[in-house]
Every structure is written in structure tokens, then in C-alpha cells.
N, C-alpha and C positions, 0 to 999 in steps of 0.2 A: 504493499500499500504506500503510495507516494506521500511523504510527510507534508503537512501543512502548517503554517503559523497563523494563529488567530490574532489579529490586531484590533484593538478596541481604541477608539478615539472619542473621549468624553468631552465634549464641548459645551458652550453656553446655551445654544439653540437646539442641539440634538446630540445623540450618541450614534456613531457609526462603527460598523464592524466589518472587517475585511478577512477573507481567507487567502493566504498567499502561498503558492506552491514553491518547489525547490528552485525554479527558474526565476523567482521573483515576480511572477505573473498573478494578477488578482483573479481568482477563480470564482469567488462569490462575494457579494456585498449586501449590506442591509443597513437601514438606519431607523431611528425611533426619535420622534420629536420630544422637545422638553420645554416647558413653559417657564416663564419668568415674571415676577411681580415687582411693582414699585409702590409700596404702601404709603410713601411720603416722598417729598422731593429730595433727591440725593441718595435715596435707598434703592437697593437692588437685591432681591431675595429669590431663592428657589427652594422647592421642596426636596430635601436630601433623599427621602424615600422614593419620590418620583424619579430622581436622578438615578438611583440604583435600579429602579424598575426599568428605566430606559435602557440601562446596560444589559439587563436580562433579555429585554424584548429584542434588541438589535442583535445580540449573539444568537438567540434562538432562531430568528428569522434567517440569519446567515447560515447557521448550521443545518437548516432544512434543506439547503442547496448542495450538500456534500456529506460524506461520511464522517461524522464527528470523531470516530476512532483514529483518524488520520491526523488529528491535531496533536502535535508533539510539544508546542509551547505557546506562551501568550506574550504579546507585547502590549503595553498600555501607555497611551498618551492622555494628558488631562489638561483642562483649563487651569491657569495658574492663579495664585493669590487668593482664590475664593476659599472660605473657611467654613467647616462643619463642627458643631459641638455636639457630642453624643454621650450617652450612658454606657460606661464600660461594661456593666453587668448585663444590661439587656440588649445593647447594640442599637438602641433606638435614638434618633436625634432628639435633642433637648430643645432646639430652636430651628427656624429656617436656616438654610444655607445662606451665607452673606456672600454675595457676588463680588467679583473683582472690581466692578465698576462702582461699587457702594462707597459713599463718602461719609459715612457716619463718624469716622474717626478724625475728621477735618479739625474740629475744635481742639482736640488733644494734640494733634500734630502742631497746630499753631502754638499751643502752650509750651510744648517740648522745644520748638524752635526759639521761643522767647526765653527759655531757660538755658539756651546754649548747647543743646545736645545735637544740633544738626551735623556738625563736623564729626563728632564722635560716632554717630550712627553711620554716616557715609564711609568713614575710615574703616570700620569693621565689617560693614556689609556690602559696600559698594553701591548702595541705593540712597537716593535723597529721601528725607522724611516726608512721606506722603501717604494719605489714607488709602491709596490704591493697594499698598502692600498689606500683608496678612496681620502683622503684629497688632496694629491699632484695631483692626476688626475683632481679633481675639480678645484683646482688653475690653472692648465695649460689650462683647458677649458675656464675658465673665462678670463684668460690672452689673449686669442685669440679672444673670442666673446664678451667680456664685460670688457676690460682692466681698465676702470675707476670704475667698479663695480656700475654703475648708475642704470641700469635695474635690476640687481640682488638684489641690495640694496633696491629697491622699491618692490621686490617680483614679477616683471614682468617676470623674468626668474627663473626657478625652477631647483634645482640639487637634484638628489637622487640616491640611489642604485636601483637595479632592482625591489625590492619590492615596493618602493615608486612610481616608473614610472608605474607599472602595476596596482597598487591600484588607483592611480589617474585617469588612463584611464578607469578602469572598474567600479569604484564606485564614482568617483568625489571627493574623499577625499585625502587630501595631508598629508600623515603621513608616518613615518618610524618606522618599528618594531625595538624594542631595540637591539635585537642580531645583526641584520644587521647594525644598527647604531654604535655599538660597533666595527665594522670592519672598520669604516671610518677614525678613528684616530682623530675624532673631538668630540667624546663622553667622558665625565668624568665618569669613572666607579663608583666614589664615589657618584655622584649626580644622575646618569642616565639621564643626560640631556646634550645638547650641551655646550661646555666649551668656554666662550667668549675669553679667552687668546688664546686658540688654533685656534679659528676662526680667530683671528687676525694674528697669525703667518702664517697660510696657505692661507690667503687672501680670506676666504669665508664668505660672509654676512649671518647672522642668518636668514634673511628674505627669502633667497633662499632655505632654508631647511625646510622639513616637521616637524610637531610636532612629538615627540618621544612617542610611545605607547607600551604597553605590547605585548607580543606574542599572546595574546588572544584579542587584540583590546582595544577599539572598531575600526572596520574597515569599517562599513557601509554594505550596500547591493549592489549587482551587478545590475547596470541599464540595461544592455543589453550585452548578450553573446551568440549570435547565438541561439541554441535551448533551452538554459536554461531560464526558466521563470524569469521575473524581480522581484527583491525583495529577492533573495536568499542571506543569509548573509555570509560574509567571516569571519570565526570564528577563524582561526589560521594562522599565518605567521611565518616562521622560515627560517634561512639560511640553505643551503643544508646540510652542515657537521652538524649542529646543529640538523637538522631534522633526520639525520641518527642516531645520538647518542640517540635521543628521541625514535626512533623506537627499538633500543636495550634495551629500559627501563634503559637507562644509568644514570638515577638520582641516582642509588644505589651506596653507597660508595664501592670503590675498583674496579669498573668496568672501564676499559680503552678501548675506541674504537680505533681500528687501521684500517684505510682504506688503502688497498693495491692497489694503482693506478699507474699511471705514476710516481708520486711522492707518498709520504705517509703522511696522517694526523693522528697524535695521540692525542686524546682528552679524557679528564676525567672531572667530575664535581668537584667543590671546594666550600668549605664553604664561602671563601672570596677571592678576588683577591690577588695574591702574590705581585704584582706591584714591581718586582725586578728591579735592574738597568739595564744598557744597556748590561751587560754581561749575563744576566739571560738566561738559556737554553730554557725556555718555555715562551709562551706568555699567557697573561690573556685576557679573552674575557667574554661576557655574552652569555650564551647558549640559554636561554629563560627566560621569566618572565611570570608567570600566576597570579600574584597578587601584593602585595605591595613590595616584596622583590625578586630581580632576582636571578636565578641560575647561578652562575659563572662557568667557565670552564678554565682548563689549556690546551693549545694546543701547539704542535710542528709540524713543517713541514719539511719533509725530501725531498730533491730535486729529487733524482734519485733512484727509486726502480724498478718499471715495466719498466722504460726507459732504465735502465741497460740491462735488458733482450732483449728489442727490438734492442738496439744498437748491442749487440752481435749477434743477429739473422741476422741483416743486414751485419754484418762483415763476418759471415759464410754462407750467402746466403740461410738461411732456415727461417722457421716461428718462432715466439715467442713460439708457442705451442710446436714446436719441440725442442726448447732450454729447456723448462720445462720438456719435456719427457726425454732428455738426462740427466738432472740433477737428475731425480728421481731414486734412488737406487744407485747413483754413489758416489765416494768418491773424494773429491777434493785434498786429499793428503796435501801437504804443500803450495798448490796454493792459494792465496789470491788476490781478486780484491777489490780495494777501488775505488768506482765510483764517484770520486769528479769532476764530469762534471760541470764546472761553479762554483767550490768550494763546500764547505760542509755546509748543513743547520744545523738544530738542531741536537745535542745540542751544536755543535762546532761553528757555524756561522763564518766559516772561508772562505771567498771569494778567498783567495789566494791559497788554497789546490789544488793539481793537481791530476789527476787519476794515480793509481799505480797498476800494475799487477806484483805480486812477487811470488817466490817459484816454477816457471816453469822450465822445462828443455826439451831437445829433445824428452823425452818420453811422454810429456804432450799432451793429446789429447782433442777432443771437449767435451767429458763427464766431464773432470776435470774443463775446462773453465766454462761450464755451470752450474756446481755444485758450483763453487766459486762465480759466478754471483747471484745465489739463496741465498747463504749463506750471501752475502753482504746485502741483504734485511733484513734478520733476525738480523744481527749484528747492522745495523743502528737503527732499531727499538728498539733493546735491549738497546742501548746507550741512547736512549730517555727515556725509561722506568725507568732508574735509577734516573731520575729527578722527578719522579712521585711516591713517596712513598705510601705505603698502598695498593699496586697492588694485587687484589685478582683473577681477571680473565680479559683475553683479549677478546673482542668482535670483530670478524674480518669480514670485507666486502671488496668489490672491486674485480677487475678482477683476481688479482694474488691468491686469496683464492682458486681458482680452483686446485691449486697445493697442493695436500695432503703432499707432501714431505716438503713444506715450513711451513705448519701448524705444522707439527712434529718437525721441526727444531726450530721454535719459541718457542714451548712449552719446548723443551729440553734446549735450550740456555737460556731462561729467567726464567725457573724453575717456570712456572705458567700455569694454565689451559687456553687453547685457545678454545673458542666457535665459530665455523664457521657458519654463518648464511646460511640458505638455500634459502633466498630471495635476490633479486637483484634490488628492487625498494625501498630501505630504505628511501631515501629522501621524495618521495611521501607518502610512508607508514607513516613516522614520522609526516607529516603534517596531514594526515588523522586521526592519533591517537589522536593528540591534538584537533583537530576539533570534533571528536567523544566524547571526554571527555566533551566538552562544551554542546553537545546535550544530554548527559546522556546515550549514547549507551553502554558504558563500564567504568569500574574504573581503576585506576592505578594498582590495584592488577590484574585485568584481563590482562592489557598490560604486566605485568611482567610474568604472566604464559604463555601468548602467545609467548613472546620473548624467554623464556627458552625452550619452546617446539619445536621451529623452528630452533635449532642449532644442530650442530654435535660437540662432545667434544673431544679434544685431551689433554692428560695428560702428563706431563713431565716424561721423562724415562732416562735422562742422569744422570751420576754420578757427584758429585761435582768436582772431579779432571778433568773430561772431559770438563765441563763448563769452569773451570779456564783456561785450556790450550787453549781452542778455543778463549776465550776472550783475552787472553794475545797475541796470534798470531795476531789477528785482530788488537788490539791496537798498536802493534809494527809496522805493516805496515801502520795503519792510521797516526801515527807519522811521518813516512817517507813521506807520501803524503803532510803533512802540512810543514814539514821542507824544502822539495824541492820547495814547493810554496813560501815559505818565502824567500828562497835563490834566486829564480828566480825574485822576486820583490825587490831585493836589501836589504833584511833584514835577520839577523841571529838570531833574537829573537825567 
């Protein structure tokens, strides 16, 4: 019986399951939807039991398409930074899952920054003090459900990212994969373990957290998962963005993964964490660990890329695909859109910046606006790439990569080769790749050849003068967006 790898990608909106054969081909796939609620402004929650149920449903639907006895191992990728609080004895959630977009820790983050903890947290974790990361969510959950930290201090209540929750439910083992742990803001990048001073600062008892393990485990075996026979081992666990980088064979120097989604994630591996100060343009994290030494990564997050196009689509009363079509082959002329909706993310980290549309006149039409929106995506990515030296190739994924015009824009503006993947299940694929390595189904060389064969290449074709002029116009308008925001907030600095 030909061996199969079961890959599970647990995301915010759905859970996907794939069966991958020894040649790396997907032989079966299924998905199950997942809901999200927003009970108040800034809050984002999900039902942890529903999330677990979506994993069971997706796996069962996938396994009905093949012989479950052929599954030799499991790879798991998960949404990052989201947090579950559950009862250790019953295994039942104590509260809704707090999603990665949730901002309930914003006031506490501001307080800690005022108290001078920003640089300490950044120097230990590689991450800016921000409610997106898990620690502030964990503290808020305990403040409500265990304010004295009595039950969590005894280990009767458990806290974890989604990987920890699923592994506990499926295998009975309470562990956290090191890459996901690095997104909690409680892990010391230098030691690869929970940091006692950070645990104290954020009010999270060590006893409430699972043991930190490598991306290859040990994770144990699945006790019971619908059609899957008991005893199948979990061989790989990765955060979803880390898994996508792995699927691109992104361990090679000079390769930068850009995910063009609602916002954009830009990530590349690094020899060691930079651990810059609070003004550093990129974050440090652990991408994965397969042995004694982890693979570090630099990551930057851009707030509005695909969302810029959907905003314009809503404004014009058309679809986002139509906006992309309008932008294709068009010329923005002097029109520039700086989409600082809610401020600017990396590399500027300016929450006061405001959106700016400049260079338009009575002759400006929808085509120029659409092109300016598309160009804003490429410019924001290019600004981040300047903080990632040694760039040799962009590997591109995400919904916006369907725009060939954007891929050509990015190659020309950034003066670098862009490789657009032909696959759209990279998080699940990366988890399968790592699990298959553990089974000996393929080698890293096989994965590199496979990644290079499954892309379409765009080469830069802009002159140096064209690049300089385009970048200068963009930065002039970006400065306006920041200056207007500063003045609106009573500052002229």
C-alpha cells in the first residue's frame, strides 16, 4: 500500500485536509468551514469546540476518498497567536478562543509601554509589544476566569495556541511547537523556552503552558480521529506562515516569501535573531526547528494590501477582480494612493498615518485609481524588502498573485526575480513536506526541485531611472500621509 501523509491546515475561516502521496502529489482534499464572532468592537472570538469539530469533519471527508490505513503520519499547520483556555481535567474550553486579530490587550500593552517594558520584550522575543501576540490575550483570559491565578498556577487550567489545543485534544499530550511558541511573546529566543520574567510581566503561570518542543516533536500519536486508525503519529507542526515558507523551500538564503492577502506577510530565514530595538522595521521569530538549533526568520506585516483593492471595489460598486482587471495595462500617471487605513505597518510602524490619494484631477478615471491601488501593494512590499538585505528571489503566494500585472510591477520596482507559485495550499503543503521528511519519503533536495518546478518566473524589466522616479513619488506621498497624521494628533515631529 503506497504511504500517504495527512496534512491538516487549521485556519481562521476553515480547516483543510490533504492526503499527499510519496511523489508529493495531492490525492485527496476536503475542507470544513469555521465561523468567527465579534461580540464587541476590537474583539474576535471563535468556538474552540467548533474548531476541533472542523478538524474532525475535514479529516473524515478527506479520508473517505482513500484508504485510511495508508496514512503513515500527520503534518499540522495552524493559525498563529490565537489562544484557547481549557480545563485540564475535562479537556473542555473555559472560554471562547481569542483570535489573533483580537485587540482586547491594547490597554495593557499601552500601560506596559509606558512602564518602559517595550525594549525588554523586544530584546527577548523579537516582537513589538502589541495585542496581536498571545501573551496579552492570555493575561486577559486569566484576569476574567482565574484572577488570582490559583487554578492556572496549579496547572488545572491550560493555556495554549491552537497547536497546543489540538494536540492535547487529539493525542493527550500538552506541548507547544517552538515556532508557534515564539509568537506568544513569552518565549525567549535565546533559550528556546518560556522566559520567567516575561511570564511575570504578562501574568501567565508557567504551569498553565505546555512544554516547548521542536517542529518535529515528539508529539505522540492520535488516539481517535474518526476514520483514522489509532496510533498514527503526528510528525510535524508549524505555524501557517512558517509552513508556507517551508513549502517554498524557503530555507535557502536570499529567498523571501511574500504572501499577498488582505494584508501581506513578508518573511525570510535568518542565521540568528536580529533582536532590534523598539524601532526595528521587522520582527524576529522562529520559523521551525528540526534539531538542536532552530531556524530563525525575519518577518514584517503590512496592514492593507488586498484590503486596499476591496475597499476601492466597494467604493466603485464593482468586484475586486474587476479592480484588478482595470489596473492591468493601465497607467496611474501621477496618481498615488497611500492606504494607511488604521496607520502604517512595517517598516514604518506609524499608527497615526492617514490615507492619502494624491496627483488626481478631473480627468482621473477608474483605471488610474485601480492602478494606483495595485501599485501601492508593490511599493509597500518594496519598502519592507529594503530591511531584508541579500534578497535574491521573491516567492509569492496569496490571492493577489493572480494579478500578473502586480507580479511584473513587483519585479520591476524591486529589481528582483519574482516566482509565483502555481499552488494555493501552501500551509498544508509545508506541513506535509516536513512530515514526509520524517518518514523518509523525500529529501530537502527533492523539496527544492519541486518548489522550483511549480512556479512562474517574472524578471525585472525597469530601468534604474524608472525605479528611482517611482520610489521617489511614492515616498513623497507617504511622507504626506505621516505628516498629516502627526498634525491631526497634535504633533509636528
